N, C-alpha and C positions, 0 to 999 in steps of 0.2 A: 084287292082292289092293284089296280095301277092306274096311270096313266099315263094317257097315249095322245096322241095328233089328233084333232076334229079331221074325220075324213073328205081328202078334197082340200079344207081353205086356207091351209100355206100353197098346196100349187096355185091357186084359185092367185091370193095375194100375188106370187111373181107374177103370174100373167095377166093380170089387172096393171100392175106397174112397169110393166115390159122386162120384166129382169130374168136372167138366169138362175140355176143355182149354182153356178161362180159368183158373180154377181154377191147372190146375196151369204156366200160363208164371207166373202172378202170384208163386206159389210159388217155384217158381225162373228168374224173372227175367228170363225170356225172352219176345219178343211173342207173339200169339195166331199168328200167318204161324208163326213158327218151328216152335212146338207141332204145329199142324196139315201139314206137310210131315214130324215126325216119325213121325204116325201112319198113313203113308201105304207101302202093303206094297211090299218092297225098296228105302224110303229111305234114302243115306248118311249115316254120323253122322258126324258133329266131333267128338273129342274134349273143345272148352269144351261143346260141348252136352250132351251123355250125363252127363260129373261133377254139370255143372246140374241138369239132373233128376234125376240119381242121389241126387247131394244132396237133393232135393226131397221124394224116395219113402221116403226113407233106404234105398238098396237102393245096393250097389257098383253098379257102374256097365259092368263085366266081366259081370251078368248079365243085362242089356239089350241087349246087344248080339252079332253073330259077322262072323267073318270072312268074308268069299266071294271 
């Protein structure tokens, strides 16, 4: 089993907020490359990155991921 980003959820959050990947990266304290990797379909997620992105989006981390 592994943790992956829920398909399309992160991208939908960015679109709804009018944010770019660069803006999310800046808000989360991550590199643009890391955010772009998270946006890919079936991308594996690691907990520190999930935590930073969730905090930047003011969401709970578990809403962004699923176990497979």
